[in-house]
C-alpha distance (Angstrom), angle and dihedral (degrees) to the residues before:
residue distance angle dihedral
M1 . . .
N2 3.75 . .
K3 3.81 105.3 .
H4 3.86 91.3 -135.8
R5 3.84 88.3 64.4
L6 3.74 94.1 54.1
P7 3.75 123.6 100.7
F8 3.90 110.5 -78.6
A9 3.79 93.7 -114.2
I10 3.84 89.5 58.2
Q11 3.72 91.5 44.3
D12 3.78 89.7 53.7
L13 3.79 91.3 48.1
I14 3.85 92.3 51.2
R15 3.82 88.5 49.9
M16 3.83 92.5 51.8
L17 3.83 91.5 46.5
E18 3.85 91.3 52.4
E19 3.79 92.4 47.6
T20 3.84 95.9 47.1
K21 3.81 120.5 83.1
D22 3.75 127.1 -157.0
L23 3.77 95.4 19.0
T24 3.87 117.6 -160.6
P25 3.77 130.9 -173.0
R26 3.79 90.2 -100.7
K27 3.85 92.9 49.9
A28 3.83 91.3 47.0
R29 3.78 90.4 53.6
E30 3.80 91.3 50.2
L31 3.75 91.4 50.1
L32 3.79 93.4 49.6
L33 3.70 90.7 49.8
S34 3.77 92.5 50.2
A35 3.86 91.6 51.5
N36 3.83 89.6 67.3
L37 3.74 94.2 -143.0
Q38 3.82 115.5 -168.0
A39 3.82 129.9 -152.2
E40 3.83 90.7 -115.7
D41 3.80 90.1 60.5
L42 3.82 87.8 70.8
E43 3.81 99.3 48.7
T44 3.82 92.5 102.1
W45 3.81 90.5 64.8
S46 3.82 96.5 43.0
E47 3.80 112.9 141.7
L48 3.77 103.8 170.1
E49 3.79 91.4 145.0
H50 3.78 94.2 55.4
P51 3.85 120.6 153.9
I52 3.86 109.3 -72.1
R53 3.83 93.0 -122.8
D54 3.78 88.6 60.1
S55 3.78 103.8 78.3
Y56 3.79 91.9 -148.4
G57 3.85 138.6 4.7
R58 3.85 114.9 -91.7
K59 3.90 126.1 -172.2
L60 3.80 132.6 165.5
I61 3.81 113.1 -123.0
F62 3.87 100.1 179.3
D63 3.72 138.3 -7.3
G64 3.80 110.3 -150.5
G65 3.71 96.1 179.2
Y66 3.82 99.4 -114.1
F67 3.83 91.1 33.1
E68 3.80 138.7 41.1
M69 3.78 134.0 -156.3
M70 3.77 122.6 -155.3
A71 3.78 140.7 176.4
M72 3.78 120.3 -140.1
S73 3.80 123.7 -162.1
W74 3.79 119.7 -151.2
A75 3.77 123.0 -162.5
P76 3.78 120.7 -173.2
G77 3.81 108.4 -68.2
D78 3.78 95.5 17.0
I79 3.72 114.8 141.5
S80 3.73 138.0 169.1
A81 3.83 125.1 -132.7
I82 3.74 119.7 -104.6
H83 3.76 99.9 -86.2
D84 3.77 153.5 149.3
H85 3.84 128.7 -135.3
G86 3.72 106.7 -107.6
Y87 3.76 112.1 -131.0
T88 3.82 95.2 -2.9
E89 3.76 114.8 134.5
W90 3.80 98.0 175.4
G91 3.78 138.6 6.2
A92 3.79 147.4 124.6
V93 3.80 138.7 -130.6
Q94 3.82 125.9 -150.1
V95 3.84 117.7 -164.8
F96 3.84 123.0 -157.6
G97 3.79 98.6 -163.7
P98 3.84 144.3 41.2
A99 3.79 97.6 -66.5
E100 3.77 127.9 168.4
H101 3.80 115.6 -130.9
A102 3.85 125.5 -164.1
V103 3.74 124.6 -171.0
F104 3.87 123.3 -161.4
L105 3.75 136.7 -163.1
E106 3.76 119.5 -137.0
Q107 3.77 109.9 -165.5
D108 3.83 135.2 148.5
G109 3.73 94.0 -10.4
D110 3.83 94.4 -49.8
L111 3.82 131.9 106.8
T112 3.79 121.3 -154.4
T113 3.76 136.8 172.2
L114 3.77 112.8 -106.5
S115 3.79 97.9 179.0
R116 3.83 144.6 -17.6
S117 3.71 116.3 -163.3
E118 3.77 144.8 153.1
V119 3.81 116.2 -99.0
K120 3.71 115.3 -141.1
P121 3.84 117.7 -131.5
G122 3.79 109.4 -89.3
E123 3.82 94.4 20.7
V124 3.84 116.9 140.9
M125 3.74 124.6 -147.0
A126 3.72 127.6 -163.8
V127 3.79 119.9 -124.9
G128 3.87 126.9 -153.7
H129 3.76 138.4 173.1
Q130 3.84 92.0 -97.9
L131 3.83 95.9 47.6
V132 3.87 113.2 119.3
H133 3.71 108.8 -177.7
Q134 3.88 148.4 141.3
L135 3.86 130.6 -136.8
G136 3.75 125.6 -163.6
N137 3.75 145.8 160.0
P138 3.85 110.9 -120.5
S139 3.76 92.9 168.0
N140 3.79 134.9 87.7
T141 3.87 95.3 -116.2
H142 3.84 133.6 81.7
F143 3.75 120.0 -120.0
M144 3.81 141.1 160.3
S145 3.75 136.7 -133.3
F146 3.77 136.5 -156.9
H147 3.80 124.3 -133.7
M148 3.68 133.1 -171.5
Y149 3.81 124.9 179.6
G150 3.82 129.4 180.0
C151 3.79 139.3 -167.4
Y152 3.81 121.9 171.3
E153 3.76 93.3 -150.8
K154 3.78 97.3 49.3
S155 3.81 113.5 -157.5
K156 3.83 125.7 -142.1
G157 3.75 107.0 -84.0
G158 3.78 99.5 35.2
V159 3.74 142.5 -69.6
T160 3.81 93.5 -72.2
A161 3.88 94.0 40.0
D162 3.84 119.3 129.9
A163 3.83 90.8 28.6
R164 3.76 117.1 174.0
I165 3.81 121.3 -122.3
F166 3.81 113.8 -163.8
D167 3.80 108.5 -143.9
L168 3.77 100.5 -171.4
E169 3.77 95.0 177.9
E170 3.80 92.7 53.1
G171 3.80 90.9 38.8
S172 3.84 94.2 -128.9
V173 3.83 145.0 107.5
Q174 3.82 111.4 -126.2
R175 3.82 119.0 -158.3
T176 3.77 119.4 -143.0
D177 3.72 138.7 169.1
G178 3.76 95.8 -155.5
G179 3.82 137.1 46.4
V180 3.78 116.9 -13.8
F181 3.84 91.5 -129.5
F182 3.81 123.9 176.9
A183 3.78 110.2 -111.9
I184 3.79 88.0 9.0
P185 3.83 117.8 -153.9
E186 3.67 114.7 -98.2
N187 3.80 94.8 -120.0
Q188 3.84 90.6 62.6
I189 3.83 95.1 56.1
K190 3.82 112.7 96.4
R191 3.77 95.9 -169.9
R192 3.82 142.5 -32.2
E193 3.80 131.8 -120.2
P194 3.82 132.3 -175.8
G195 3.74 109.4 -79.0
P196 3.81 130.9 -138.6
H197 3.75 122.9 -94.5
P198 3.78 111.6 -101.2
D199 3.77 124.3 -149.9
Y200 3.72 115.5 -115.7
L201 3.82 101.3 -96.1
T202 3.81 92.2 47.8
W203 3.83 91.2 49.3
L204 3.76 90.8 45.3
R205 3.78 95.7 52.8
N206 3.85 90.0 48.8
V207 3.74 92.5 53.3
I208 3.89 91.8 47.9
E209 3.80 89.2 48.8
L210 3.85 90.1 49.6
K211 3.87 89.5 52.9
N212 3.79 91.8 48.6
R213 3.81 90.5 49.1
I214 3.80 93.2 48.8
D215 3.82 91.4 49.0
R216 3.75 91.3 51.0
I217 3.83 91.8 50.1
K218 3.83 88.5 48.5
R219 3.71 90.1 60.4
H220 3.77 91.6 60.0
M221 3.79 106.3 32.6
D222 3.80 146.3 1.9
L223 3.74 108.0 -79.8
P224 3.86 116.4 -102.6
A225 3.74 113.2 -119.3
D226 3.81 93.9 -101.9
L227 3.79 93.3 54.9
E228 3.81 93.5 42.0
Q229 3.76 89.4 57.7
R230 3.75 92.6 48.3
D231 3.81 93.5 47.0
Q232 3.80 91.3 55.5
A233 3.81 90.7 50.0
I234 3.87 97.3 49.3
V235 3.79 98.2 80.9
K236 3.74 92.4 49.2
K237 3.76 92.3 47.6
L238 3.88 92.4 49.4
C239 3.87 92.0 48.8
D240 3.79 95.6 40.8
T241 3.80 108.3 126.4
S242 3.82 89.7 -149.8
N243 3.78 85.8 80.4
W244 3.78 91.1 60.6
Q245 3.82 93.8 82.4
R246 3.80 91.4 45.8
F247 3.77 88.8 53.7
I248 3.84 93.4 47.9
N249 3.78 91.7 46.0
D250 3.79 93.3 52.3
L251 3.85 97.0 41.2
F252 3.78 106.7 48.2
P253 3.75 100.7 55.4
H254 3.82 83.7 66.9
V255 3.82 95.5 49.9
D256 3.79 127.4 84.2
A257 3.80 103.4 -123.0
N258 3.76 93.6 -148.1
T259 3.81 102.7 48.6
G260 3.83 104.3 19.8
H261 3.79 89.1 -126.1
M262 3.77 121.9 138.1
K263 3.76 119.0 -106.0
D264 3.81 95.5 -165.6
M265 3.81 113.6 47.2
G266 3.82 92.1 -179.3
Y267 3.80 89.9 59.9
W268 3.80 89.6 42.0
R269 3.90 91.5 57.4
L270 3.74 92.6 48.1
L271 3.77 94.2 46.4
R272 3.83 93.5 49.4
N273 3.85 92.1 48.3
E274 3.83 91.6 52.3
L275 3.82 93.7 45.3
I276 3.78 91.6 48.4
A277 3.90 90.2 53.0
A278 3.82 90.9 46.7
A279 3.79 92.7 47.3
K280 3.76 90.5 54.7
V281 3.84 91.8 53.1
Q282 3.82 94.5 45.2
K283 3.79 90.0 47.8
S284 3.81 93.1 53.8
L285 3.76 90.5 47.3
L286 3.77 102.7 40.6
F287 3.82 107.2 21.0
P288 3.79 108.7 34.5
E289 3.83 89.7 143.6
D290 3.83 93.5 65.6
E291 3.75 104.4 118.7
G292 3.80 98.7 -171.2
D293 3.77 107.3 -72.4
P294 3.84 101.3 148.2
F295 3.73 89.2 -145.4
Y296 3.80 95.7 47.5
T297 3.80 94.9 113.5
Y298 3.88 96.4 15.5
A299 3.78 98.2 63.8
E300 3.80 95.1 73.7
L301 3.81 90.8 49.9
Y302 3.79 99.1 37.7
D303 3.83 97.2 91.2
D304 3.82 93.1 52.1
V305 3.79 94.7 55.7
I306 3.79 104.3 23.4
G307 3.78 118.7 5.1
Q308 3.80 101.2 52.5
P309 3.76 97.7 36.3
C310 3.80 93.2 49.3
L311 3.82 89.8 45.9
D312 3.83 90.6 52.1
E313 3.81 97.4 41.0
F314 3.84 101.9 46.8
I315 3.80 118.7 -28.2
A316 3.85 97.4 75.2
E317 3.79 90.5 50.5
Y318 3.81 95.1 48.3
L319 3.84 89.9 48.1
K320 3.78 90.3 57.5
F321 3.83 90.1 44.8
I322 3.82 93.0 51.1
F323 3.76 97.8 48.1
G324 3.80 92.4 43.9
T325 3.85 98.7 42.5
Y326 3.77 96.2 44.1
K327 3.79 96.6 37.7
I328 3.90 95.5 -127.3
D329 3.82 110.0 -178.3
R330 3.79 104.9 -121.5
D331 3.71 94.0 -166.4
K332 3.80 96.6 54.1
A333 3.78 108.8 22.9
K334 3.79 116.1 112.6
L335 3.86 106.9 -146.5
L336 3.83 129.4 -162.6
S337 3.86 115.3 -163.4
I338 3.79 109.8 -155.5
G339 3.78 113.6 -152.4
C340 3.86 91.4 7.9
G341 3.80 93.8 177.6
T342 3.76 109.4 -173.3
G343 3.72 94.5 -8.1
I344 3.82 94.2 -119.0
V345 3.84 94.3 131.6
E346 3.70 93.8 43.7
E347 3.80 90.0 51.2
Y348 3.78 87.6 54.0
L349 3.78 90.2 52.9
I350 3.76 90.0 54.5
K351 3.82 101.0 39.6
Q352 3.86 101.8 33.7
M353 3.77 103.3 25.5
G354 3.77 102.1 37.4
L355 3.81 101.8 -119.0
S356 3.83 114.2 154.7
G357 3.78 112.1 -103.9
D358 3.83 86.3 -146.9
R359 3.80 91.6 59.2
L360 3.79 97.5 47.8
L361 3.79 125.8 80.0
G362 3.84 127.5 179.9
I363 3.75 121.9 -155.2
D364 3.86 128.5 -170.8
K365 3.71 135.6 166.8
S366 3.79 93.0 -134.5
E367 3.82 116.5 86.2
A368 3.77 89.4 -158.4
M369 3.77 93.8 54.8
V370 3.76 91.5 46.4
Q371 3.76 90.5 52.6
V372 3.78 90.7 56.6
A373 3.82 94.0 41.1
S374 3.88 91.7 52.2
R375 3.82 89.6 67.6
R376 3.87 86.0 65.7
I377 3.78 110.7 25.9
T378 3.74 144.0 4.6
A379 3.81 103.1 -76.1
K380 3.80 138.8 161.3
A381 3.74 138.4 -177.3
E382 3.80 104.7 -101.2
D383 3.85 138.4 144.7
I384 3.77 116.2 -132.7
L385 3.75 89.7 -138.7
A386 3.72 89.9 62.8
L387 3.80 96.6 53.5
S388 3.89 124.9 107.3
D389 3.70 141.3 142.1
Q390 3.82 92.5 40.0
S391 3.79 129.4 120.7
W392 3.82 125.5 -155.7
D393 3.78 133.1 175.4
V394 3.69 91.2 -146.8
T395 3.83 132.6 21.3
Y396 3.78 119.9 -166.8
C397 3.80 136.3 -175.0
G398 3.75 116.1 -179.7
L399 3.81 135.6 -177.1
N400 3.86 92.1 36.7
V401 3.84 89.8 -76.2
F402 3.88 90.2 153.1
Q403 3.77 89.8 62.9
Y404 3.81 90.9 63.2
L405 3.75 86.6 71.6
A406 3.77 123.5 91.8
P407 3.87 114.1 -101.6
D408 3.87 92.3 -104.0
H409 3.79 92.7 44.8
L410 3.83 91.1 49.3
D411 3.76 91.6 58.7
E412 3.81 88.8 47.2
A413 3.85 92.0 48.4
L414 3.80 90.8 51.3
A415 3.79 90.0 52.3
V416 3.83 91.7 49.4
T417 3.84 91.1 46.0
A418 3.76 90.6 51.6
Q419 3.84 90.9 47.9
I420 3.83 93.4 53.5
T421 3.82 94.4 44.3
K422 3.84 113.7 91.3
P423 3.72 118.6 -116.5
G424 3.86 106.7 -88.4
G425 3.81 88.6 19.7
Y426 3.79 125.8 123.2
F427 3.70 140.4 -119.8
F428 3.80 121.2 -162.8
G429 3.73 134.3 171.1
D430 3.79 142.8 141.0
F431 3.78 129.5 -108.0
I432 3.77 139.8 -177.9
T433 3.81 125.6 -115.1
P434 3.83 122.8 -121.9
D435 3.80 88.6 -103.2
H436 3.78 97.2 49.8
I437 3.78 89.7 116.7
R438 3.86 90.1 77.5
T439 3.83 89.2 69.2
Y440 3.77 97.8 34.5
P441 3.84 111.1 113.6
H442 3.82 124.6 -137.4
V443 3.91 90.2 -148.8
I444 3.75 128.2 37.7
R445 3.86 119.6 -179.3
S446 3.82 116.9 -162.5
K447 3.80 119.5 -124.1
T448 3.78 89.5 -114.6
G449 3.80 88.8 57.9
N450 3.80 89.1 -132.2
V451 3.83 99.4 105.2
I452 3.76 131.6 53.5
S453 3.84 114.9 -171.0
L454 3.77 116.0 -161.5
R455 3.81 115.3 -162.4
H456 3.78 130.6 -173.2
P457 3.80 109.6 -162.6
E458 3.76 123.9 -166.2
L459 3.78 136.4 169.9
I460 3.82 111.5 -129.2
E461 3.71 135.2 173.9
E462 3.78 125.4 -138.4
G463 3.85 127.3 168.6
N464 3.78 90.5 -6.7
Y465 3.78 91.6 -58.0
T466 3.84 127.9 114.0
F467 3.82 121.0 -128.5
Q468 3.71 135.5 177.9
Q469 3.85 107.2 -133.8
S470 3.83 116.5 -161.8
E471 3.78 122.7 -171.6
I472 3.78 107.6 -158.4
L473 3.85 129.0 -159.5
N474 3.76 121.7 177.4
V475 3.74 128.7 -158.6
S476 3.78 115.3 -166.2
R477 3.77 141.0 168.7
N478 3.79 102.7 -158.4
D479 3.82 121.8 137.5
D480 3.78 92.1 24.9
R481 3.74 93.0 -70.2
L482 3.82 134.3 97.1
L483 3.81 111.6 -124.1
I484 3.79 128.2 -169.5
T485 3.77 111.0 -163.6
N486 3.88 128.2 -178.9
E487 3.82 104.7 -146.9
G488 3.83 91.4 -174.0
K489 3.71 133.7 -132.5
H490 3.76 120.5 -41.7
L491 3.80 124.4 -162.2
R492 3.79 123.2 -150.7
F493 3.78 118.7 -170.5
L494 3.80 111.8 -132.7
P495 3.87 109.0 -155.5
P496 3.84 117.1 173.9
M497 3.77 111.6 -94.0
W498 3.79 90.3 -118.5
R499 3.83 92.3 57.1
L500 3.83 92.2 50.0
R501 3.80 89.7 49.1
Q502 3.91 88.4 51.9
E503 3.86 91.9 47.8
F504 3.78 92.0 52.3
E505 3.79 92.2 45.4
K506 3.85 89.7 51.5
A507 3.82 93.2 46.0
F508 3.82 98.8 43.5
K509 3.83 97.9 30.4
G510 3.78 87.4 -143.7
K511 3.79 146.9 86.3
V512 3.84 118.8 -45.2
D513 3.83 121.9 -164.1
I514 3.82 125.8 -174.2
Y515 3.80 127.5 -162.5
D516 3.78 135.3 175.6
A517 3.67 101.0 -93.4
V518 3.77 93.4 -136.1
T519 3.82 105.4 36.3
L520 3.86 92.8 29.2
K521 3.76 89.0 -141.2
P522 3.81 114.7 148.0
I523 3.86 118.3 -99.8
G524 3.74 119.8 -144.7
A525 3.73 125.1 -120.4
K526 3.80 94.4 -108.1
A527 3.84 97.5 46.3
D528 3.75 120.1 122.8
T529 3.83 99.5 -166.2
C530 3.85 143.6 -6.8
P531 3.77 133.5 -136.1
S532 3.84 97.6 -96.1
T533 3.90 92.4 40.5
R534 3.82 87.8 -131.9
Y535 3.83 121.7 97.2
L536 3.75 136.7 -168.4
L537 3.79 118.7 -137.9
V538 3.78 124.0 -162.4
A539 3.84 119.7 -171.6
Q540 3.79 124.3 -179.2
K541 3.75 117.8 -155.8
S542 3.79 115.9 -123.9
S543 3.83 113.1 -105.2
K544 3.79 89.6 -144.9
């Protein structure tokens, strides 16, 4: 197009480029910003209804010889491949919508993700010869972007000719003179070369994006043979246990071996985002029957990362302490376990401490947990708030289950628990302190070595109450397949210790003792916390 017919902002930009010598990526960005380009300046080149195999729309605006200007159109779900820009030495990109931009480092035969971030509408990014990146539209809106690329020694084919596309699933670099489309059609590939070795999270994201691209194409047309073959292989690749060691090797250099805390929070954010996306795809492919039970996939893994470690580290010792100190008759006591989970603690009470299995019942709101617990003990799906007209010598609630209740429901649960505990009987259970987050690890590895649990704890405030929110992702290699499961966000109410003591005294109308759940040392009535950040509470119901 004749440059004098172009929008004034683009004409001004062309003039500034022609007047400027020794352009660099930084200078190109400054010039593009100063041109004050607007989204409406690109409407002539809009191609939002581009062919579905093109992963975005691409049209040339102006060829200046040693520089090119192009408009890109982005429909929801559009995404480029991971790519560079061929012969480009300098350039800039301006995005007029909520794009996602990822930048990668290619070094010594490896490819890693440096950043993945949202681009604000109007933002301008510099482009250089070494830049390897990816641009996409994760939103539900359409938008356009403006791209200019320059090279003083223009090669045959154009400034961006001979661009590299990094196909991480195929393990190759594909050369192209056209659009850097994700899952590019074979007839647009000039040649292939061996590709760099990606780290696990970069490879994983690429496979997930490939699956999303294929699914989108499926909705519009029959899959070409090359994509059909790839589609069939994706589930196998995602679940291939050969990726386990790659995951381990990439993860643990970023983890403090003593505390389980992450040392690199930038890597942590990237990894969690990629695992969340992968878990969503695996769930749709492997667990379509999941109807929302937050422990649907977690129940089978729970003992490896929580149940058995906690039993070994502190629960077994406090069980012995409780039954010995408070002289509970193991032969006669009827015990109700509230929130029994997988039943691992209750099984210990029966097998190691001599309680009668006929006199112990476990209840839990999760059908999935009850299904696992029923292999060990008598268990049923039940909500503590729905119980009445029962009578138990001992009521128990372990692993801070009561703190998963909302504040109002916690008070109600304590009242119900007191009601179903016999006069003179006992409640005991463990809780976490308001500062438990200081000991809470980001990464837990099971003793079997087959489960890695990644946890993102945060303190949040709702309704003038403080909660610890933990978002849990599990990566496991049980049953000869690698599974990535998103167990969701779990809120735990963090009342002060003194308040919980008061609530139990009010409900049970009797004596309440509190101990550090690990050291079993008594905790005073005015204490706010304890060394382990876990405490054991024992309440005896008044006989009156």
